[in-house]
N, C-alpha and C positions, 0 to 999 in steps of 0.2 A: 258288538263291534260297530255295527252301522250307526247305532244311536250315539256312540262315543265320537264317531267321525263327524256326525251331523253337528254335535255340540261344538267340536273343534272348529268346524267350518263357520258356524255362527259366531263363535268367539273371534275368529280371525276377521270376519266381516265387520263385527262391531268395532274391533280395534282399528281396522282400516278406516271405517267411517269416522271414528273419533279423531284419528290422525288427520283425515282430510278436513274435518270441521275445524280442528285446531289450526291447520295450515291456512284454511280459509279465513279464519279470524286474523291470523298474522297478515295475510294479504290485504285484509280490509282496513288495516291501520293506515291512516291518512297522514302523509307528510306534507305540510303546507308552509310556504314561505310568503310572508306579507311584508310590505313596507308602508309605513305611514309617514308622509311628508306634510309639514304644516308651516304656515307663515303666520305672523302676528304683527300688529301695529305697523301696517304698511304705510299709513298716513299719506296716501296719494302718490307713492313712489311707483308710478305706472311704468316709467322708463328709468334708465340708469342716469338720466340727467336730473340733477337737483335744481329745480326752477327757483327755489328760494335764494340760492347763491349763484345760480347760472354756471354751474360747473358739473363735471362728470362725477357721479357717485360710485361707491363700491358695491352698491346693491341695485335694487330695482326689479320689478316683476319681469322685465324683458330678459334679465339674466336667469330668473327663476324658471322661465319658460324653457331655456336651454337645459337646465338641470333636470326638470321633469321629463323632458323628451329623452334624455339619456337614461334616466332611471327606469322609464317605462319599457325601454328595450330589454331590460332584465326582468322586470316584474310584471309587465303587461297589465292585465286587469287586476292583478293582486297588489297594485299600488293604490293607496288611498291618499287623496290630497284634501287637506282641511285648511280653512283660514279662521283665525281667532279674533277678528274684529279690529276696530280702529282703522277702518279703511276709508271713511268718508270725510276725513279732515286732515289738513297738513300741508298740502301742495295746491297750487293753482289748478292742477289737473282735475282734481275732484271738486274744488270750489266752482269751477266753470260749469260743471254738470249738475252741481247742487242748485245753483241760483241763476245762471245765465241761460244755458241751453237745457231747459227743463222738459223738452218734448222728446228728445232722443232717448234711447236706452242708456241708462246711467253707465258711464265708462267703467266704474268699478264692478258693476254686475257683468258687463261684457268681458272684462278681463278674467274674472273668475269663471265665467262660462267657457271662455276660450281655453282656459287651462284645465277644464274638466274637473272643477272643484266638486267634491262629493257632499260637503256641508260647510256652512260658515256660521260663526258665532257673532254676537254683538259685542262692540266695545263701547265705552262711555262716550267716545268722540263720534260714534255713529248715531247716538241720540242727539248730539249737539246741534246738527243742522235742522232738527225739528221733524215733526210728523210727516209733512209733505215729502221730505227728502227720503227718509228711511223707509217709509211705506212704499214709495215708488221703487226704491232699490230692492226691497224684498220681492216685489212683483216682477221686477226685471230679471232676478236671479233664476236660473233654471234648476238650481239645487236648493235643498232646504236651508233656510236661515233659522237657527235654533237657539233657544235660551229658556231654560226651565224656570229660572227665578225672575224673569221679566213677565209680570202678570197683569191682567186687566183688573182694575179696581172693582168693576161692576160685578164680576162673578168669581174672581180669584183664580181664574184659569190662565195658563201661559198664553202670552200674546201671539207667539208663533209655536211651532212644534217644540216640545221640550228636549227631545232627543231624536236621533235617527239610528236605525239598525241597517248596517251595510253587510251584504253577503258577498264574501270573497273566498273562492277556493273551497266552498263547503263550510266555511266558518261564518258565524254571526258576530259582527263587531258592533257593539252599541256605543254611540258617541253622545255623551251627556254634556250640554253646554251651560255655562253660567256667566253672568255679567256682574262686575263689581257694583255693589250698591252705592258707591261714592257719588253717583250722579245726583243723589238726593241732597248732597251737600255742596255741589259744584255747579249744577245747571239750573236755569230757571224752570220752575214747574210747568210753564206753558209749553215747554219743549217735549214734555212727556205726560201731557194731559191724559187722564184716564188710566195711567199705568203706575205700577209700583215695582220696586226691585227688592226682593227678599234676601235675607241672609243666606250666604252661599253654603255654609256648613249645615245649617238646618235643612236647606233645600236638598242637599245631597243625601242626608239621612232619610229623607222622604222618598227620593226618586230612585236611588240605587236598589233598595229592596223591591220596589215596584218593577223595575226593569228586570231584575233577576227572576222574579216570579212570573211575569207576563211574557217576557221575550226569551228567557233562557239563553242568553248570549254566551259565546265562548270567551269573549274579551269585552271589558268595559273601559272606555277611554274618557277621561275627564278633559273637556276643552274649556278652559277657564280664562276669561279676560279678567284676571286678578293676579297680582304678584304673589311672592312667596314669603314676604317679610312679616306677616301678621300685623301690619300697620293699620291703625285706626284713623278715621277721619271723623272727629266728634265721637259719637257713640256707635258709629258704623265701622265694621271691619272691612277695610278697603282691599287688603291683600291677604286672601285666605287660602291660597293653593297649598302651601306646606301644611297648614293646620288640617285641611281636609285629608291630605295624603296620610297624615299620622293618626287621624281619629275616625275616619269613615272607611270601614272595610268594603272590599268589592272591586276597587279600581285596580287595573293593571298598569296604568300610567296616568300621569297628570301632565297635560300640555297647557302651558300657561303663558301669560303676557301681561301687558298693561304698564309695567314698571320699567320697560326698556332695559332689561338686565339679561346678560348672558348667563345661562345656568343649565347644567346638564349633570345631574347627580342622582344617586339612589338614596331613598329615605325608607325608614321602617314603617310599615302600615300597622294597624292595631293587632294583626295576627303575627307580627314579627317578621313578615316577609319583606324583601326589598322590592320597591317599585320605583320607576324612574319619574323624576320631575324635570321637565325640559322647558326652557325659555330661550328662543333664538334672537332676542333683542328686537330691533325695529328697522323700518325702511327697507326690508328685504336684504339687509346686509348679510344675514345668515338665514338659513332655514333649519328647522328641527327635523331630524330623521330618526325614526324608530324602526328597527328591523326585528321581525318576529318569526321564530321558527316554532311550529306547533306539530305535535303528533297526537292524533285523535283516533280512538277506537270506539266506534259507535257514537254515542253521545258524550263520551268522557274524554277529557284531555289527559293524556298520560305524560306529556312533556310540553313544556312551554319555556322557550329561551327568548329573552328580550334584551336587546342592546340599543343604545341611543347615542347620538352624537349631534354636533352642530356643524353645518357645512357652510363655508364662506362662499358667497356668490361672486366675489371679485375674481375667482378662478374661472368663471364662466363668461363667455361672450354674450352679447345681446343676440337673441334668437332671430334669425333673418325672417322667418315666416311670421313671427309675432310682430316684428317691426313693420312688415309690409301690411299686415292686417290692420294695424292701428296708425298707419301713416296719415290718413285723413284726419283722425282725431288729434294727432300730434300737431298737425298744421293749424287746425282750428283753435286749439288751446294757445299755441304760440302767437297767433294773430291777436288774440284777446289780450294776453299778458304783455305784449310788446307795444301796445298802443300808448303813446305819450299822453300824460295827463297834467304835466306842469314842469316847473324847474325849481331846483334847490340851489341856493347861492353858496352854501358852504357844506363841506363834508361833516357828517355827524356820526357819532359812535356811542355805544353803551359803555365803553371801557372805563370812563371816568366816574360813573355813577357810584362805584364802590369807595370812592375817595372824596366825593363831593357832588354837587349838582351837575347835571350835564344837559345840553340842549336837546339831545335825542329824546330823553324822557320828558323834558319840559314841553316839547312839542305835543306829546300825547296828553300831558297834564292840562295844558292850556285848552286844548280841544275839548277835554272832558268838562272843564268849567264852562266853556262857551255853550256846549250842548245842554248841560244840565241846569245852569243857573245856580250851581252850588257855590258855597264859600270856600271849600277845601276839596282837594282832589288827592287820591292815592293811586299810585301806579308802580309797576315793577318792570324791570327788563325781562326779556324772555330768553336771553342767552348772555354768556359772559362777554362775548365779543360779537356785536352786530354793527355793521357799518352801512351807511347810506351815503354814496358819493355825490359830490356837487355836480350839477349839470342837469341834463334831461332826466325827468322822472317818469317811469312807466308804471303800468298797473302791476307789473312784477314786483316793483319796489315796495308796494303796499304790503306784500306778504313778508318782506324783510322787516318793514317798520312795525307791523303788527301780525304776529304769527297765528293767533287763535281767533275763533269766531265768537268772541265775547261780546255781549251786549253791554250797555252802560246803565248802571243803576244810580239813582239819587237816594241816599239813605239818611236817616236821622241818627246822629251819633253825638254823644257828649264829649266835651273836652277831655274828661278823664278817660273815656274809652279810646279816644284818639291817642292819648299818651300810652295807654296799654298796648295798642297796636304797634306803635313805633318802637316801644321798649322791646317787644318780642322780635320785631323785624330786624332791628340793629343788633340785638343779641345774637341772632342767627349768623349774621355776617361776621361779628367779632369773635364768636366762640366756637362755631362749628368747623370741623375739618373740611377741607376743600372737596373731598369725595362725598360728603353728606350735605353740603350746602346746596339748596335748591334755589336757583337764581330767581325763578318767577314767584317765589314766596318772600322776596325782599322788597317791601314797599317803602317808598319815600313819600313825603307829603309836599303839597304845593298849595299856595294860597295863604300860607302862614310861615312866619320866620321862626326858626328854632336852632338850638345847638345840641350836639351829641357829645357828652363827656365820656371819653373812653376809660378814664381812670376810675370812674364810679361803678358800683355793682348794678346788676340788672334791676330795673325798677326805678333807678335814680339817675339815669343817663340823659333823659330828654328834658330840655327846658325850653318853653315857648316864650315868645315876646308878643308880637302883634300879628294880625292878619295883614294882607297886602294893602288894605285901605287904611291902615293905621289903628284899627280898633284893637284894644288889648285882648289877648287870648285868655279865656277863662276855662278852668277845668270843670266848673259847674254849669257851663252854658251848653245848650244843644245847638249843633251845627248841621247844615245840609252838606253832605259829603258825597262826591262822585267816586264810584268804584266800579270796576268791571264785574260782570255777573258771576264769574268764578269766585272772586273774593266775597262778593255780596251774599252768595249762597253758603259761605263757610269754607271755601277752598283755602288751604294752607293754614287753617285754624287761627288766623290772626284775629278774626272777629270773635270767635268762640273762646279760645284760650287766652289770647292777648287782651282783648277788650272785656272778656268775661260775659259775653252775651249768650244766653242759652240758644242752641241751634233752632229750637222751635219758635223762638221769638224773632229770628232774622227776617222772615217774610213780612212781619208787621212793621219793620223799620224801613221798608222800601217805599219811597214816596212815588216814584215813577221809574219807567224803564224805556229805553229806546226800542223801536221796532226792528231795527237792523243792527248788525254787528259794528263795532267801533271802526274796523278797517274800512267799511263802506263810507263812513263819515270822514275819515282821513283822506280817502280818494276824492271825495267831493270838495274838501278844503283845497286840495291842490288844483282841482279843475276851476274852482271859483277864483282863487287868488292868482293862479297862473305862475307867479313867482313867489316862492316862500323863502324868507330869511330866518334861519334858526336863531332863537334867543335863549339865553340862560339867565334865569332870575337870581341865581346864587342866594337862595332863600334859606339854606341850611349849611352848617359847617361842623367840623369836629373841633373839640376843645382839648 
C-alpha cells in the first residue's frame, strides 16, 4: 500500500512538473510588434520647400520627422528607420554641401543622424557627385551605409558593409542593401574609380544564404536601390527588385526605389509564399511603412504577420524641432542660391521643344558647342514643362535650367550614328504613350540643319542638309559631338541601341570631358555675360 501511494505521488509530481514546464513554454512565447519605415530617392528634399521651383512641396524630410516622431510614440525602440539612397543629388540643399561648404558635416548625413536612421543604402545619384563627396558622407553618417554589390576592384570585397543586423525586441532583423548596376552605363568611370557594381540577382543568391548561415536572423529585408520593372540598360539589369523577390528565397520583404514609382503589393517568392514589395516614390512625398507581428518560441518563429502601406507626408506638418535644428543650414543654403548671377532678357520654356526648336534647349546646346569645340551638340529637356522667367537670374535658377550633375563629353560619332540616335529619339516622342515617354531621353541636335518626316516609318524620318557653317552633312563622315556624360556613358540607350555602338566601345569614343558639371558652366556664362538674350536657331522642323 505504501509503495502504491509512493508511485501515485511520484506520478502526480511528474504530471505537475510536466504541466508547469508546458505552461512555462507557453509563457516563454514572445509576442513582438515591429515597424519598419523607409524613405527613398529623397534627392535633397531636406525641407518641404522645393528650391527648384521655389514653392511648397507635398513632401520633405521635415514632414518625415513629424511622422517618425508620432510612430515612435507607439513603437519606441521597435521602430526601424531606413533610407534607400539617391540622397546626394537633386536640390541646391545637397549641392551646396557637396561642392561649396565641404568642411561641415554633410547636411544629408546630419538629417539622417537627426532622424536616428538605422542604416542607409546607396543610390546611383549618390555616386554621381564623386568619391570625395560620398566618402565624406559615409564618414559623417553615424549609422552604417551598406551595399553588398558595390565592391572594390582590388579585392572584390564590398566597399562598405554589405548588410547590417538590427536587434529589436529580441528579434534579429538583417537588412541587405543593393545598388542598381546602371551607374556603369550612365556615370563617368572617374566618379567610381576602383569600384564595380555587380548584378543584383546574383549578389543576392550569394549573400542571403551567407546571412542565414552566419547570422541566423528572424527576418531578412532587401533594401534595393533598383526598381521592379526588370528593365535593362544595355546588357545590365537596372531594375531587378521584382525578379529577386520571385527568384531568390529567404526575403521577408523587398523595399525598393530608383524608378520614382509608387508600389505596394505582394508577390510570390520561389517557395510560393507572399512577400511585400514596396516603393514609396521620391522626394519624401510618401514613406514606406511595414508592420510586423511576430510570435517566437525559443529560436523558432511560430507566427509572422506582415502588412505594408504607403503614407502620404502632405498630411503631416513640418516638425518644429527639426526646423529649429536646421534653421542655420537653411539660412546658409538660401543665401547661396539667392545670389544674383546675371539677367535674362526673355522668358524661356521647354514646352515648345516637342513641336520644334526652342531657345531654352538652344542655350544649353550653344554652351556645349562653345565649351567643347564640337561641330554638333545633342541635348534633352529634363521635364515637360520647365520655365525660366525674364529678369534677374540667381543661382537657384541654374538648378531649373540644368537639373543634373552631368559633365560634358566630346565624342567621335559618324553621321550614320547621329541619324540612328535621332531616329530613335524622335520615334520615342512620336510613338510612345505619355506615361512611358521619358523626357530626358529625347535628344535633339544642334549645329546641323535637318527635317523630321512624321509620315515615314522609323529609320527613314530624319533627313540632314548642312552644318551651321554650310558644310554638307555626310552619313559617312566622322564628327565631334558634344553630349552630357549620362548620354555619353550609354544612358537612355540612344548611343547603344540607336547608334548601334557597343557599350564597351563608348569610352574609346570620348575625346575629352569637362572637370565640372554643365550647370557650373551655365552659371559662369551668366556671370561673364551679365545680360543673356536667348536665341533660337530653328535648325530643325517637322515635315
